[in-house]
TIPAVEX-246884 format. One record per residue (C-alpha): x, z, y; chain; residue in one letter; residue number from 0. Coordinates in steps of 0.2 Angstrom, whole numbers, m for minus. Example, Ala and Ser with C-alpha at 12.3 -4.5 7.8 and 13.67 -1.06 7.14 Angstrom:
// TIPAVEX-246884
+-------+-------+-------+------+---------+------+
|    xx |    zz |    yy | zado | drenkol | finu |
+-------+-------+-------+------+---------+------+
|    62 |    39 |   m22 |    A |       A |    0 |
|    68 |    36 |    m5 |    A |       S |    1 |
+-------+-------+-------+------+---------+------+
// end
This chain:
// TIPAVEX-246884
+-------+-------+-------+------+---------+------+
|    xx |    zz |    yy | zado | drenkol | finu |
+-------+-------+-------+------+---------+------+
|    m7 |     8 |   240 |    A |       M |    0 |
|    m1 |    m3 |   226 |    A |       S |    1 |
|   m14 |     4 |   215 |    A |       H |    2 |
|   m28 |    m4 |   225 |    A |       F |    3 |
|   m24 |   m21 |   219 |    A |       F |    4 |
|   m34 |   m25 |   204 |    A |       P |    5 |
|   m20 |   m37 |   197 |    A |       T |    6 |
|    m8 |   m23 |   195 |    A |       E |    7 |
|   m20 |   m12 |   186 |    A |       V |    8 |
|   m25 |   m26 |   175 |    A |       W |    9 |
|    m7 |   m30 |   170 |    A |       N |   10 |
|    m4 |   m12 |   165 |    A |       H |   11 |
|   m20 |   m11 |   155 |    A |       A |   12 |
|   m17 |   m27 |   145 |    A |       R |   13 |
|    m1 |   m21 |   137 |    A |       K |   14 |
|    m3 |   m21 |   118 |    A |       P |   15 |
|    m2 |    m3 |   110 |    A |       R |   16 |
|    m4 |    m8 |    92 |    A |       S |   17 |
|     7 |    m1 |    78 |    A |       V |   18 |
|     8 |   m19 |    71 |    A |       F |   19 |
|    18 |   m26 |    85 |    A |       R |   20 |
|    33 |   m19 |    77 |    A |       Y |   21 |
|    30 |   m28 |    61 |    A |       F |   22 |
|    33 |   m46 |    60 |    A |       S |   23 |
|    21 |   m58 |    50 |    A |       Y |   24 |
|    33 |   m60 |    36 |    A |       Q |   25 |
|    36 |   m41 |    34 |    A |       R |   26 |
|    17 |   m37 |    30 |    A |       I |   27 |
|    21 |   m41 |    12 |    A |       G |   28 |
|    34 |   m28 |    11 |    A |       A |   29 |
|    23 |   m15 |    20 |    A |       F |   30 |
|     9 |   m19 |     7 |    A |       T |   31 |
|    21 |   m17 |    m8 |    A |       A |   32 |
|    27 |     0 |    m1 |    A |       I |   33 |
|     8 |     5 |     2 |    A |       S |   34 |
|     4 |     0 |   m16 |    A |       D |   35 |
|    18 |     9 |   m24 |    A |       F |   36 |
|    14 |    25 |   m14 |    A |       A |   37 |
|    m5 |    24 |   m18 |    A |       L |   38 |
|    m1 |    22 |   m37 |    A |       I |   39 |
|    11 |    37 |   m37 |    A |       V |   40 |
|    m1 |    48 |   m28 |    A |       A |   41 |
|   m15 |    43 |   m39 |    A |       A |   42 |
|    m5 |    47 |   m55 |    A |       S |   43 |
|     0 |    64 |   m48 |    A |       I |   44 |
|   m17 |    69 |   m42 |    A |       S |   45 |
|   m26 |    63 |   m57 |    A |       S |   46 |
|   m14 |    71 |   m69 |    A |       G |   47 |
|   m14 |    88 |   m61 |    A |       V |   48 |
|   m33 |    88 |   m59 |    A |       I |   49 |
|   m36 |    83 |   m77 |    A |       Y |   50 |
|   m25 |    96 |   m84 |    A |       H |   51 |
|   m32 |   109 |   m72 |    A |       F |   52 |
|   m50 |   105 |   m77 |    A |       L |   53 |
|   m46 |   103 |   m96 |    A |       A |   54 |
|   m33 |   117 |   m99 |    A |       F |   55 |
|   m34 |   128 |   m84 |    A |       D |   56 |
|   m15 |   125 |   m82 |    A |       D |   57 |
|    m4 |   116 |   m69 |    A |       W |   58 |
|     6 |   105 |   m81 |    A |       S |   59 |
|    22 |    96 |   m78 |    A |       D |   60 |
|    20 |    87 |   m61 |    A |       V |   61 |
|    37 |    78 |   m63 |    A |       D |   62 |
|    30 |    69 |   m78 |    A |       A |   63 |
|    16 |    62 |   m68 |    A |       Y |   64 |
|    27 |    57 |   m54 |    A |       A |   65 |
|    38 |    48 |   m67 |    A |       V |   66 |
|    24 |    39 |   m75 |    A |       I |   67 |
|    17 |    34 |   m57 |    A |       G |   68 |
|    34 |    27 |   m52 |    A |       C |   69 |
|    35 |    17 |   m68 |    A |       Y |   70 |
|    18 |    10 |   m66 |    A |       S |   71 |
|    20 |     7 |   m48 |    A |       G |   72 |
|    36 |    m2 |   m50 |    A |       L |   73 |
|    29 |   m13 |   m64 |    A |       T |   74 |
|    14 |   m17 |   m53 |    A |       F |   75 |
|    24 |   m21 |   m37 |    A |       V |   76 |
|    37 |   m31 |   m47 |    A |       L |   77 |
|    23 |   m42 |   m56 |    A |       L |   78 |
|    14 |   m44 |   m40 |    A |       S |   79 |
|    30 |   m50 |   m31 |    A |       K |   80 |
|    34 |   m62 |   m46 |    A |       V |   81 |
|    16 |   m69 |   m44 |    A |       L |   82 |
|    19 |   m72 |   m25 |    A |       G |   83 |
|     4 |   m60 |   m21 |    A |       L |   84 |
|    14 |   m52 |    m6 |    A |       Y |   85 |
|    15 |   m68 |     4 |    A |       Q |   86 |
|     5 |   m67 |    20 |    A |       P |   87 |
|    m7 |   m81 |    15 |    A |       N |   88 |
|   m10 |   m74 |    m2 |    A |       A |   89 |
|   m14 |   m57 |     6 |    A |       L |   90 |
|   m28 |   m65 |    15 |    A |       L |   91 |
|   m36 |   m74 |     0 |    A |       S |   92 |
|   m50 |   m64 |    m9 |    A |       A |   93 |
|   m48 |   m74 |   m25 |    A |       R |   94 |
|   m29 |   m72 |   m25 |    A |       G |   95 |
|   m31 |   m53 |   m23 |    A |       Q |   96 |
|   m44 |   m51 |   m37 |    A |       I |   97 |
|   m32 |   m61 |   m48 |    A |       R |   98 |
|   m18 |   m51 |   m42 |    A |       G |   99 |
|   m25 |   m34 |   m46 |    A |       V |  100 |
|   m31 |   m39 |   m63 |    A |       L |  101 |
|   m16 |   m47 |   m70 |    A |       I |  102 |
|    m2 |   m34 |   m65 |    A |       P |  103 |
|   m14 |   m20 |   m67 |    A |       G |  104 |
|   m18 |   m25 |   m85 |    A |       A |  105 |
|     1 |   m27 |   m89 |    A |       V |  106 |
|     7 |   m11 |   m81 |    A |       S |  107 |
|    m7 |    m1 |   m90 |    A |       S |  108 |
|    m2 |    m8 |  m107 |    A |       C |  109 |
|    17 |    m5 |  m105 |    A |       S |  110 |
+-------+-------+-------+------+---------+------+
// end
């Protein structure tokens, strides 16, 4: 009979079910850095394998692409951290994000 009261049903329905309730506001930067690193490594591996398969019909050394991706990803994440781009306020700024992609991206591609 307790389910006939709308307040009890309403309280049950209002409970948050978001994944982000486990992450604090200050941890969003670390989550973003890990995501950036993983995306750069995945892009390096997939683009290297696809290029060598299309150009040479051969699955080349995947470990080399993973190492290059780790090096580039680590350089990008460290430069972004030094520039303060993983702060929560900087993550919400469009101008800061554009600057943040251009500067570390240019440095990590030149190294």
